[in-house]
Residue, then its C-alpha position, 0 to 999 in steps of 0.5 A: m496888643g501886638e499882632i501875632v505873626a506865623n512862625e514867630p516864637c510865642p513868648m509863653e511857649r518859650f517861657c514854659k520850655i525854659l521852666g521845663s515842667r511842673w517840676g521846674c516850677a516846684v524847684l523854683r518855688s522851693l529855691l525862692k523860699n530857701e536861698e540855697m538847698s542841697f539836692n537831697d533836701l530838694r528831693r525830700i521836700l518835693n518827694a521827687n524821683p532822683k533821676t527826674l529831679s536831676t534832669k530838671l535841675k540840669l535843664l534849669e541850670k542850662n537855661g540860666l535859672v539855677e546855679r550849682r555849687v559842689m562841696g567836697e573833693e572826696r565822697p560824700i560830695r554835696v551839691f547845692y543849688s540856688l537861683s541865679n539872678r535870672g532865676r530870681e527875676v521869675r518871682r515877678v512872673g509868679e506874683f503876676i500870675s498869682s494876682w491874675l488868678k485871684e482876679t479871674e477865678g470864679r468868673 
């Protein structure tokens, strides 16, 4: 294992900041199961406050994990979200964490 150096950013902290919160994880999980989802579908499935969900989606988009697609030029405008290539790579992290939890729970 590498030596921890003071003032060097921790990879786990950086990863957690990129996801943003439990809502970030929930959005990623939903988009991993469904290739593309509308804002309203995400809100309904996650039972999320629209303002909270909007904030988290903007953060995930800013961090390159989610892509946003707008349909329509007049109201009602529909907004769809999907994972970017970088976002789809998070699946490996989730699989590793899932495996680690199965191995270590109950020790």
